[in-house]
A tleap script that builds the chain and sets N, CA, C and O, in Angstrom:
source leaprc.protein.ff14SB
mol = sequence {
  NMET SER LEU LYS GLN HIE THR LYS GLU LEU
  LYS GLN LEU ILE ASP ARG LEU HIE LEU GLN
  PHE ILE GLU SER GLU GLY PRO VAL ASP LYS
  LYS ASP HIE ALA PHE PHE ASN LYS VAL LYS
  GLN GLU THR ALA PRO MET PHE GLU ILE ASN
  GLU THR TRP ARG ASP GLU ALA GLU VAL PHE
  VAL LYS GLU ARG LYS ALA SER VAL HIE PRO
  ASN GLN VAL LYS SER THR HIE GLU ASN ILE
  GLU MET ILE ILE LEU HIE SER TYR TYR LEU
  ASP VAL ASP ARG LYS ARG PHE LYS GLU LEU
  TYR GLN SER VAL HIE TYR VAL LEU ASP MET
  MET LEU ASN ASP LEU SER CGLU
}
set mol.1.N position { -0.477 -5.385 17.333 }
set mol.1.CA position { -1.619 -5.045 16.508 }
set mol.1.C position { -2.104 -6.275 15.758 }
set mol.1.O position { -1.323 -7.173 15.443 }
set mol.2.N position { -3.379 -6.304 15.481 }
set mol.2.CA position { -3.959 -7.439 14.769 }
set mol.2.C position { -3.953 -7.187 13.261 }
set mol.2.O position { -3.703 -6.076 12.795 }
set mol.3.N position { -4.234 -8.244 12.525 }
set mol.3.CA position { -4.320 -8.135 11.067 }
set mol.3.C position { -5.398 -7.125 10.675 }
set mol.3.O position { -5.221 -6.346 9.738 }
set mol.4.N position { -6.505 -7.148 11.395 }
set mol.4.CA position { -7.598 -6.214 11.098 }
set mol.4.C position { -7.127 -4.766 11.271 }
set mol.4.O position { -7.417 -3.914 10.431 }
set mol.5.N position { -6.410 -4.493 12.346 }
set mol.5.CA position { -5.905 -3.137 12.589 }
set mol.5.C position { -4.880 -2.735 11.530 }
set mol.5.O position { -4.887 -1.598 11.057 }
set mol.6.N position { -4.006 -3.660 11.161 }
set mol.6.CA position { -3.014 -3.362 10.120 }
set mol.6.C position { -3.695 -3.094 8.775 }
set mol.6.O position { -3.272 -2.218 8.021 }
set mol.7.N position { -4.742 -3.847 8.486 }
set mol.7.CA position { -5.464 -3.656 7.229 }
set mol.7.C position { -6.114 -2.277 7.194 }
set mol.7.O position { -6.041 -1.576 6.184 }
set mol.8.N position { -6.745 -1.894 8.292 }
set mol.8.CA position { -7.363 -0.564 8.366 }
set mol.8.C position { -6.306 0.533 8.260 }
set mol.8.O position { -6.517 1.551 7.600 }
set mol.9.N position { -5.179 0.316 8.908 }
set mol.9.CA position { -4.091 1.292 8.863 }
set mol.9.C position { -3.556 1.449 7.436 }
set mol.9.O position { -3.255 2.561 7.003 }
set mol.10.N position { -3.439 0.343 6.714 }
set mol.10.CA position { -2.979 0.414 5.317 }
set mol.10.C position { -3.983 1.157 4.444 }
set mol.10.O position { -3.596 1.924 3.563 }
set mol.11.N position { -5.272 0.931 4.688 }
set mol.11.CA position { -6.291 1.658 3.917 }
set mol.11.C position { -6.156 3.162 4.135 }
set mol.11.O position { -6.223 3.940 3.183 }
set mol.12.N position { -5.968 3.569 5.379 }
set mol.12.CA position { -5.787 4.990 5.679 }
set mol.12.C position { -4.509 5.520 5.041 }
set mol.12.O position { -4.480 6.636 4.521 }
set mol.13.N position { -3.468 4.722 5.084 }
set mol.13.CA position { -2.188 5.113 4.496 }
set mol.13.C position { -2.324 5.355 2.999 }
set mol.13.O position { -1.875 6.384 2.492 }
set mol.14.N position { -2.941 4.413 2.287 }
set mol.14.CA position { -3.029 4.606 0.833 }
set mol.14.C position { -3.986 5.738 0.479 }
set mol.14.O position { -3.831 6.372 -0.564 }
set mol.15.N position { -4.969 5.997 1.331 }
set mol.15.CA position { -5.833 7.162 1.102 }
set mol.15.C position { -5.019 8.455 1.205 }
set mol.15.O position { -5.165 9.356 0.379 }
set mol.16.N position { -4.164 8.538 2.225 }
set mol.16.CA position { -3.299 9.725 2.385 }
set mol.16.C position { -2.348 9.864 1.200 }
set mol.16.O position { -2.144 10.963 0.686 }
set mol.17.N position { -1.770 8.746 0.772 }
set mol.17.CA position { -0.824 8.781 -0.347 }
set mol.17.C position { -1.524 9.138 -1.653 }
set mol.17.O position { -0.946 9.806 -2.511 }
set mol.18.N position { -2.759 8.695 -1.799 }
set mol.18.CA position { -3.544 9.042 -2.986 }
set mol.18.C position { -3.760 10.553 -3.040 }
set mol.18.O position { -3.591 11.171 -4.091 }
set mol.19.N position { -4.130 11.140 -1.915 }
set mol.19.CA position { -4.299 12.600 -1.852 }
set mol.19.C position { -2.988 13.315 -2.141 }
set mol.19.O position { -2.962 14.311 -2.864 }
set mol.20.N position { -1.924 12.814 -1.586 }
set mol.20.CA position { -0.599 13.402 -1.815 }
set mol.20.C position { -0.254 13.374 -3.299 }
set mol.20.O position { 0.277 14.346 -3.837 }
set mol.21.N position { -0.556 12.266 -3.955 }
set mol.21.CA position { -0.275 12.124 -5.384 }
set mol.21.C position { -1.086 13.136 -6.190 }
set mol.21.O position { -0.558 13.786 -7.092 }
set mol.22.N position { -2.361 13.265 -5.861 }
set mol.22.CA position { -3.257 14.162 -6.597 }
set mol.22.C position { -2.878 15.629 -6.384 }
set mol.22.O position { -2.926 16.428 -7.319 }
set mol.23.N position { -2.502 15.979 -5.157 }
set mol.23.CA position { -2.238 17.376 -4.823 }
set mol.23.C position { -0.829 17.838 -5.167 }
set mol.23.O position { -0.563 19.040 -5.174 }
set mol.24.N position { 0.073 16.917 -5.451 }
set mol.24.CA position { 1.449 17.291 -5.784 }
set mol.24.C position { 1.548 17.687 -7.248 }
set mol.24.O position { 0.733 17.289 -8.081 }
set mol.25.N position { 2.570 18.482 -7.537 }
set mol.25.CA position { 2.739 18.955 -8.907 }
set mol.25.C position { 4.045 18.473 -9.503 }
set mol.25.O position { 5.101 18.538 -8.874 }
set mol.26.N position { 3.947 17.989 -10.724 }
set mol.26.CA position { 5.120 17.651 -11.526 }
set mol.26.C position { 6.041 16.604 -10.953 }
set mol.26.O position { 6.048 16.362 -9.746 }
set mol.27.N position { 6.815 15.986 -11.814 }
set mol.27.CA position { 7.790 14.994 -11.361 }
set mol.27.C position { 8.908 15.645 -10.547 }
set mol.27.O position { 9.229 16.820 -10.729 }
set mol.28.N position { 9.475 14.874 -9.671 }
set mol.28.CA position { 10.548 15.337 -8.793 }
set mol.28.C position { 11.886 14.948 -9.405 }
set mol.28.O position { 11.996 13.935 -10.096 }
set mol.29.N position { 12.901 15.764 -9.142 }
set mol.29.CA position { 14.249 15.438 -9.604 }
set mol.29.C position { 14.738 14.210 -8.835 }
set mol.29.O position { 14.981 14.277 -7.630 }
set mol.30.N position { 14.877 13.099 -9.540 }
set mol.30.CA position { 15.256 11.839 -8.900 }
set mol.30.C position { 16.702 11.829 -8.424 }
set mol.30.O position { 17.105 10.926 -7.690 }
set mol.31.N position { 17.480 12.814 -8.829 }
set mol.31.CA position { 18.883 12.873 -8.426 }
set mol.31.C position { 19.103 13.757 -7.203 }
set mol.31.O position { 20.233 13.909 -6.739 }
set mol.32.N position { 18.030 14.336 -6.683 }
set mol.32.CA position { 18.108 15.200 -5.503 }
set mol.32.C position { 18.321 14.329 -4.261 }
set mol.32.O position { 17.405 13.647 -3.803 }
set mol.33.N position { 19.536 14.364 -3.730 }
set mol.33.CA position { 19.911 13.496 -2.609 }
set mol.33.C position { 19.121 13.832 -1.338 }
set mol.33.O position { 18.742 12.929 -0.591 }
set mol.34.N position { 18.874 15.105 -1.090 }
set mol.34.CA position { 18.121 15.519 0.101 }
set mol.34.C position { 16.691 14.983 0.040 }
set mol.34.O position { 16.151 14.510 1.040 }
set mol.35.N position { 16.086 15.064 -1.149 }
set mol.35.CA position { 14.728 14.551 -1.313 }
set mol.35.C position { 14.715 13.036 -1.121 }
set mol.35.O position { 13.814 12.497 -0.480 }
set mol.36.N position { 15.705 12.358 -1.672 }
set mol.36.CA position { 15.813 10.908 -1.513 }
set mol.36.C position { 15.863 10.534 -0.032 }
set mol.36.O position { 15.166 9.617 0.401 }
set mol.37.N position { 16.681 11.240 0.740 }
set mol.37.CA position { 16.790 10.956 2.175 }
set mol.37.C position { 15.476 11.224 2.904 }
set mol.37.O position { 15.102 10.481 3.812 }
set mol.38.N position { 14.778 12.290 2.503 }
set mol.38.CA position { 13.478 12.613 3.101 }
set mol.38.C position { 12.488 11.485 2.824 }
set mol.38.O position { 11.781 11.030 3.724 }
set mol.39.N position { 12.448 11.041 1.567 }
set mol.39.CA position { 11.537 9.961 1.180 }
set mol.39.C position { 11.880 8.685 1.944 }
set mol.39.O position { 10.996 8.002 2.461 }
set mol.40.N position { 13.151 8.380 2.007 }
set mol.40.CA position { 13.598 7.163 2.699 }
set mol.40.C position { 13.159 7.179 4.161 }
set mol.40.O position { 12.678 6.175 4.687 }
set mol.41.N position { 13.329 8.325 4.806 }
set mol.41.CA position { 12.969 8.457 6.216 }
set mol.41.C position { 11.455 8.368 6.420 }
set mol.41.O position { 10.988 7.698 7.341 }
set mol.42.N position { 10.694 9.041 5.564 }
set mol.42.CA position { 9.236 9.063 5.720 }
set mol.42.C position { 8.585 7.737 5.351 }
set mol.42.O position { 7.563 7.368 5.928 }
set mol.43.N position { 9.169 7.019 4.394 }
set mol.43.CA position { 8.528 5.793 3.917 }
set mol.43.C position { 8.928 4.540 4.688 }
set mol.43.O position { 8.245 3.520 4.591 }
set mol.44.N position { 10.002 4.593 5.440 }
set mol.44.CA position { 10.454 3.402 6.182 }
set mol.44.C position { 9.338 2.793 7.043 }
set mol.44.O position { 9.126 1.582 6.984 }
set mol.45.N position { 8.615 3.601 7.845 }
set mol.45.CA position { 7.533 3.003 8.640 }
set mol.45.C position { 6.396 2.451 7.770 }
set mol.45.O position { 5.739 1.481 8.147 }
set mol.46.N position { 6.167 3.068 6.612 }
set mol.46.CA position { 5.121 2.593 5.706 }
set mol.46.C position { 5.465 1.209 5.166 }
set mol.46.O position { 4.620 0.314 5.130 }
set mol.47.N position { 6.711 1.051 4.751 }
set mol.47.CA position { 7.152 -0.246 4.247 }
set mol.47.C position { 7.099 -1.300 5.356 }
set mol.47.O position { 6.788 -2.463 5.102 }
set mol.48.N position { 7.401 -0.887 6.567 }
set mol.48.CA position { 7.369 -1.810 7.707 }
set mol.48.C position { 5.945 -2.308 7.968 }
set mol.48.O position { 5.730 -3.501 8.182 }
set mol.49.N position { 4.983 -1.396 7.952 }
set mol.49.CA position { 3.580 -1.771 8.141 }
set mol.49.C position { 3.150 -2.726 7.033 }
set mol.49.O position { 2.471 -3.720 7.285 }
set mol.50.N position { 3.549 -2.416 5.818 }
set mol.50.CA position { 3.198 -3.242 4.666 }
set mol.50.C position { 3.779 -4.652 4.805 }
set mol.50.O position { 3.095 -5.633 4.512 }
set mol.51.N position { 5.027 -4.759 5.247 }
set mol.51.CA position { 5.671 -6.070 5.447 }
set mol.51.C position { 4.930 -6.872 6.524 }
set mol.51.O position { 4.658 -8.060 6.354 }
set mol.52.N position { 4.614 -6.207 7.620 }
set mol.52.CA position { 3.904 -6.875 8.716 }
set mol.52.C position { 2.546 -7.363 8.240 }
set mol.52.O position { 2.148 -8.492 8.527 }
set mol.53.N position { 1.831 -6.502 7.508 }
set mol.53.CA position { 0.521 -6.886 6.985 }
set mol.53.C position { 0.646 -8.110 6.092 }
set mol.53.O position { -0.131 -9.056 6.225 }
set mol.54.N position { 1.624 -8.103 5.176 }
set mol.54.CA position { 1.800 -9.236 4.261 }
set mol.54.C position { 2.025 -10.531 5.034 }
set mol.54.O position { 1.404 -11.552 4.736 }
set mol.55.N position { 2.912 -10.491 6.027 }
set mol.55.CA position { 3.208 -11.696 6.807 }
set mol.55.C position { 1.958 -12.221 7.519 }
set mol.55.O position { 1.691 -13.422 7.502 }
set mol.56.N position { 1.200 -11.327 8.139 }
set mol.56.CA position { -0.017 -11.732 8.850 }
set mol.56.C position { -1.095 -12.208 7.879 }
set mol.56.O position { -1.792 -13.186 8.149 }
set mol.57.N position { -1.227 -11.518 6.757 }
set mol.57.CA position { -2.247 -11.878 5.770 }
set mol.57.C position { -1.944 -13.235 5.135 }
set mol.57.O position { -2.862 -14.015 4.881 }
set mol.58.N position { -0.681 -13.520 4.879 }
set mol.58.CA position { -0.312 -14.819 4.302 }
set mol.58.C position { -0.707 -15.961 5.227 }
set mol.58.O position { -1.217 -16.983 4.766 }
set mol.59.N position { -0.480 -15.802 6.517 }
set mol.59.CA position { -0.866 -16.834 7.487 }
set mol.59.C position { -2.383 -17.000 7.490 }
set mol.59.O position { -2.890 -18.121 7.458 }
set mol.60.N position { -3.103 -15.883 7.529 }
set mol.60.CA position { -4.565 -15.905 7.546 }
set mol.60.C position { -5.116 -16.598 6.302 }
set mol.60.O position { -6.036 -17.411 6.397 }
set mol.61.N position { -4.561 -16.280 5.150 }
set mol.61.CA position { -5.036 -16.841 3.883 }
set mol.61.C position { -4.686 -18.329 3.779 }
set mol.61.O position { -5.492 -19.122 3.293 }
set mol.62.N position { -3.498 -18.707 4.231 }
set mol.62.CA position { -3.089 -20.116 4.169 }
set mol.62.C position { -3.968 -21.002 5.034 }
set mol.62.O position { -4.125 -22.190 4.751 }
set mol.63.N position { -4.532 -20.442 6.071 }
set mol.63.CA position { -5.443 -21.193 6.935 }
set mol.63.C position { -6.846 -21.262 6.329 }
set mol.63.O position { -7.788 -21.744 6.958 }
set mol.64.N position { -6.961 -20.776 5.108 }
set mol.64.CA position { -8.229 -20.791 4.361 }
set mol.64.C position { -9.348 -20.047 5.083 }
set mol.64.O position { -10.513 -20.440 5.027 }
set mol.65.N position { -8.977 -18.985 5.747 }
set mol.65.CA position { -9.977 -18.185 6.447 }
set mol.65.C position { -10.406 -16.977 5.618 }
set mol.65.O position { -11.199 -16.155 6.079 }
set mol.66.N position { -9.889 -16.869 4.410 }
set mol.66.CA position { -10.175 -15.680 3.600 }
set mol.66.C position { -10.568 -16.069 2.186 }
set mol.66.O position { -10.188 -17.126 1.683 }
set mol.67.N position { -11.333 -15.194 1.560 }
set mol.67.CA position { -11.688 -15.397 0.154 }
set mol.67.C position { -10.601 -14.840 -0.758 }
set mol.67.O position { -10.709 -14.904 -1.982 }
set mol.68.N position { -9.560 -14.295 -0.148 }
set mol.68.CA position { -8.418 -13.758 -0.882 }
set mol.68.C position { -7.411 -14.884 -1.079 }
set mol.68.O position { -7.187 -15.691 -0.177 }
set mol.69.N position { -6.810 -14.934 -2.256 }
set mol.69.CA position { -5.813 -15.961 -2.559 }
set mol.69.C position { -4.413 -15.462 -2.202 }
set mol.69.O position { -4.174 -14.255 -2.170 }
set mol.70.N position { -3.485 -16.388 -1.932 }
set mol.70.CA position { -2.112 -15.991 -1.594 }
set mol.70.C position { -1.469 -15.067 -2.633 }
set mol.70.O position { -0.725 -14.154 -2.275 }
set mol.71.N position { -1.756 -15.303 -3.915 }
set mol.71.CA position { -1.198 -14.433 -4.960 }
set mol.71.C position { -1.718 -13.008 -4.849 }
set mol.71.O position { -1.003 -12.056 -5.162 }
set mol.72.N position { -2.959 -12.859 -4.404 }
set mol.72.CA position { -3.525 -11.523 -4.232 }
set mol.72.C position { -2.838 -10.782 -3.088 }
set mol.72.O position { -2.636 -9.569 -3.159 }
set mol.73.N position { -2.483 -11.510 -2.041 }
set mol.73.CA position { -1.760 -10.889 -0.922 }
set mol.73.C position { -0.414 -10.387 -1.421 }
set mol.73.O position { -0.010 -9.260 -1.131 }
set mol.74.N position { 0.275 -11.237 -2.175 }
set mol.74.CA position { 1.598 -10.869 -2.693 }
set mol.74.C position { 1.508 -9.659 -3.621 }
set mol.74.O position { 2.284 -8.712 -3.488 }
set mol.75.N position { 0.562 -9.690 -4.560 }
set mol.75.CA position { 0.462 -8.577 -5.511 }
set mol.75.C position { -0.022 -7.299 -4.824 }
set mol.75.O position { 0.383 -6.203 -5.211 }
set mol.76.N position { -0.874 -7.422 -3.821 }
set mol.76.CA position { -1.325 -6.244 -3.076 }
set mol.76.C position { -0.157 -5.624 -2.321 }
set mol.76.O position { -0.009 -4.402 -2.290 }
set mol.77.N position { 0.659 -6.455 -1.722 }
set mol.77.CA position { 1.863 -5.981 -1.031 }
set mol.77.C position { 2.746 -5.200 -2.004 }
set mol.77.O position { 3.218 -4.111 -1.680 }
set mol.78.N position { 2.968 -5.753 -3.188 }
set mol.78.CA position { 3.798 -5.082 -4.199 }
set mol.78.C position { 3.148 -3.791 -4.682 }
set mol.78.O position { 3.833 -2.789 -4.887 }
set mol.79.N position { 1.835 -3.812 -4.864 }
set mol.79.CA position { 1.127 -2.610 -5.311 }
set mol.79.C position { 1.196 -1.496 -4.268 }
set mol.79.O position { 1.308 -0.321 -4.619 }
set mol.80.N position { 1.129 -1.860 -3.000 }
set mol.80.CA position { 1.251 -0.853 -1.939 }
set mol.80.C position { 2.641 -0.227 -1.977 }
set mol.80.O position { 2.786 0.983 -1.802 }
set mol.81.N position { 3.658 -1.046 -2.202 }
set mol.81.CA position { 5.017 -0.507 -2.322 }
set mol.81.C position { 5.103 0.490 -3.474 }
set mol.81.O position { 5.732 1.541 -3.350 }
set mol.82.N position { 4.465 0.154 -4.598 }
set mol.82.CA position { 4.487 1.067 -5.748 }
set mol.82.C position { 3.733 2.355 -5.442 }
set mol.82.O position { 4.179 3.439 -5.817 }
set mol.83.N position { 2.595 2.244 -4.763 }
set mol.83.CA position { 1.828 3.434 -4.390 }
set mol.83.C position { 2.672 4.345 -3.501 }
set mol.83.O position { 2.689 5.562 -3.687 }
set mol.84.N position { 3.368 3.751 -2.538 }
set mol.84.CA position { 4.214 4.541 -1.638 }
set mol.84.C position { 5.237 5.337 -2.448 }
set mol.84.O position { 5.374 6.546 -2.266 }
set mol.85.N position { 5.942 4.664 -3.327 }
set mol.85.CA position { 6.994 5.339 -4.099 }
set mol.85.C position { 6.435 6.320 -5.123 }
set mol.85.O position { 6.947 7.432 -5.257 }
set mol.86.N position { 5.396 5.924 -5.843 }
set mol.86.CA position { 4.821 6.810 -6.863 }
set mol.86.C position { 4.218 8.071 -6.246 }
set mol.86.O position { 4.190 9.117 -6.893 }
set mol.87.N position { 3.741 7.988 -5.016 }
set mol.87.CA position { 3.135 9.170 -4.394 }
set mol.87.C position { 4.180 10.242 -4.088 }
set mol.87.O position { 3.834 11.411 -3.920 }
set mol.88.N position { 5.444 9.856 -4.015 }
set mol.88.CA position { 6.519 10.824 -3.791 }
set mol.88.C position { 7.170 11.254 -5.104 }
set mol.88.O position { 7.433 12.439 -5.312 }
set mol.89.N position { 7.423 10.304 -5.974 }
set mol.89.CA position { 8.183 10.610 -7.189 }
set mol.89.C position { 7.308 11.008 -8.378 }
set mol.89.O position { 7.817 11.523 -9.373 }
set mol.90.N position { 6.011 10.777 -8.285 }
set mol.90.CA position { 5.065 11.195 -9.326 }
set mol.90.C position { 5.531 10.768 -10.719 }
set mol.90.O position { 5.444 11.540 -11.674 }
set mol.91.N position { 6.016 9.553 -10.823 }
set mol.91.CA position { 6.581 9.088 -12.090 }
set mol.91.C position { 5.702 8.059 -12.792 }
set mol.91.O position { 6.192 7.199 -13.524 }
set mol.92.N position { 4.399 8.163 -12.557 }
set mol.92.CA position { 3.470 7.243 -13.192 }
set mol.92.C position { 2.228 8.031 -13.607 }
set mol.92.O position { 1.891 9.050 -13.003 }
set mol.93.N position { 1.571 7.551 -14.626 }
set mol.93.CA position { 0.351 8.169 -15.121 }
set mol.93.C position { -0.746 8.114 -14.045 }
set mol.93.O position { -0.831 7.149 -13.286 }
set mol.94.N position { -1.571 9.147 -13.991 }
set mol.94.CA position { -2.656 9.191 -12.994 }
set mol.94.C position { -3.572 7.977 -13.098 }
set mol.94.O position { -4.020 7.437 -12.087 }
set mol.95.N position { -3.843 7.558 -14.321 }
set mol.95.CA position { -4.728 6.407 -14.527 }
set mol.95.C position { -4.127 5.152 -13.900 }
set mol.95.O position { -4.832 4.389 -13.241 }
set mol.96.N position { -2.848 4.937 -14.100 }
set mol.96.CA position { -2.170 3.761 -13.539 }
set mol.96.C position { -2.168 3.828 -12.010 }
set mol.96.O position { -2.396 2.819 -11.343 }
set mol.97.N position { -1.914 5.002 -11.463 }
set mol.97.CA position { -1.921 5.159 -10.010 }
set mol.97.C position { -3.306 4.823 -9.459 }
set mol.97.O position { -3.430 4.123 -8.455 }
set mol.98.N position { -4.337 5.325 -10.122 }
set mol.98.CA position { -5.712 5.073 -9.678 }
set mol.98.C position { -6.033 3.583 -9.732 }
set mol.98.O position { -6.703 3.062 -8.840 }
set mol.99.N position { -5.557 2.888 -10.779 }
set mol.99.CA position { -5.780 1.443 -10.886 }
set mol.99.C position { -5.118 0.700 -9.725 }
set mol.99.O position { -5.714 -0.203 -9.137 }
set mol.100.N position { -3.889 1.084 -9.402 }
set mol.100.CA position { -3.193 0.468 -8.265 }
set mol.100.C position { -3.973 0.716 -6.974 }
set mol.100.O position { -4.189 -0.193 -6.171 }
set mol.101.N position { -4.382 1.953 -6.800 }
set mol.101.CA position { -5.119 2.367 -5.604 }
set mol.101.C position { -6.417 1.566 -5.451 }
set mol.101.O position { -6.714 1.057 -4.371 }
set mol.102.N position { -7.182 1.460 -6.531 }
set mol.102.CA position { -8.451 0.739 -6.479 }
set mol.102.C position { -8.245 -0.753 -6.247 }
set mol.102.O position { -9.005 -1.382 -5.511 }
set mol.103.N position { -7.230 -1.312 -6.867 }
set mol.103.CA position { -6.921 -2.725 -6.698 }
set mol.103.C position { -6.572 -3.040 -5.245 }
set mol.103.O position { -7.055 -4.021 -4.680 }
set mol.104.N position { -5.741 -2.210 -4.657 }
set mol.104.CA position { -5.345 -2.408 -3.259 }
set mol.104.C position { -6.557 -2.275 -2.343 }
set mol.104.O position { -6.747 -3.090 -1.441 }
set mol.105.N position { -7.371 -1.258 -2.569 }
set mol.105.CA position { -8.563 -1.065 -1.744 }
set mol.105.C position { -9.490 -2.269 -1.833 }
set mol.105.O position { -10.047 -2.701 -0.824 }
set mol.106.N position { -9.657 -2.807 -3.021 }
set mol.106.CA position { -10.541 -3.953 -3.224 }
set mol.106.C position { -10.094 -5.140 -2.373 }
set mol.106.O position { -10.907 -5.747 -1.676 }
set mol.107.N position { -8.812 -5.466 -2.429 }
set mol.107.CA position { -8.297 -6.617 -1.674 }
set mol.107.C position { -8.347 -6.345 -0.171 }
set mol.107.O position { -8.712 -7.228 0.606 }
set mol.108.N position { -7.985 -5.140 0.242 }
set mol.108.CA position { -8.040 -4.814 1.672 }
set mol.108.C position { -9.477 -4.876 2.191 }
set mol.108.O position { -9.712 -5.330 3.311 }
set mol.109.N position { -10.435 -4.425 1.383 }
set mol.109.CA position { -11.847 -4.516 1.776 }
set mol.109.C position { -12.296 -5.971 1.892 }
set mol.109.O position { -13.044 -6.321 2.805 }
set mol.110.N position { -11.840 -6.817 0.967 }
set mol.110.CA position { -12.166 -8.248 1.042 }
set mol.110.C position { -11.595 -8.854 2.328 }
set mol.110.O position { -12.261 -9.645 2.997 }
set mol.111.N position { -10.369 -8.480 2.663 }
set mol.111.CA position { -9.747 -8.986 3.893 }
set mol.111.C position { -10.545 -8.537 5.119 }
set mol.111.O position { -10.817 -9.335 6.016 }
set mol.112.N position { -10.916 -7.265 5.149 }
set mol.112.CA position { -11.690 -6.763 6.291 }
set mol.112.C position { -13.028 -7.481 6.401 }
set mol.112.O position { -13.490 -7.777 7.503 }
set mol.113.N position { -13.643 -7.755 5.274 }
set mol.113.CA position { -14.905 -8.480 5.261 }
set mol.113.C position { -14.719 -9.886 5.837 }
set mol.113.O position { -15.522 -10.336 6.655 }
set mol.114.N position { -13.665 -10.573 5.410 }
set mol.114.CA position { -13.380 -11.921 5.916 }
set mol.114.C position { -13.026 -11.897 7.404 }
set mol.114.O position { -13.376 -12.816 8.144 }
set mol.115.N position { -12.340 -10.858 7.832 }
set mol.115.CA position { -11.954 -10.745 9.241 }
set mol.115.C position { -13.150 -10.442 10.139 }
set mol.115.O position { -13.127 -10.750 11.331 }
set mol.116.N position { -14.190 -9.843 9.575 }
set mol.116.CA position { -15.376 -9.485 10.353 }
set mol.116.C position { -16.313 -10.671 10.554 }
set mol.116.O position { -17.162 -10.665 11.445 }
set mol.117.N position { -16.147 -11.676 9.721 }
set mol.117.CA position { -17.053 -12.840 9.803 }
set mol.117.C position { -16.681 -13.772 10.923 }
set mol.117.O position { -17.341 -14.791 11.124 }
savepdb mol mol.pdb
quit
């Protein structure tokens, strides 16, 4: 897969996680081992996509082909990880989740714009 495809896939992923966060109710018991295993199993491919995207995006940005800075790639990668976890554990304020979501979308949109040129 190309960086462009991974970027689009991440956008779809965070959109799904955003809906999951909004539609879920209340915090989850963090000591529930079965839930932990479910989360671990479901999120493993998400983290993998995120890692692959970061590696490809860093190369693209270092070649000065993007208006995105290397620090933005790093922080976007970290923000996506937080979105993944917060969408399951619901342990963050809605406002903070929305800020993470919007920040990630902004950088991913910038990357897609640079990739289209």
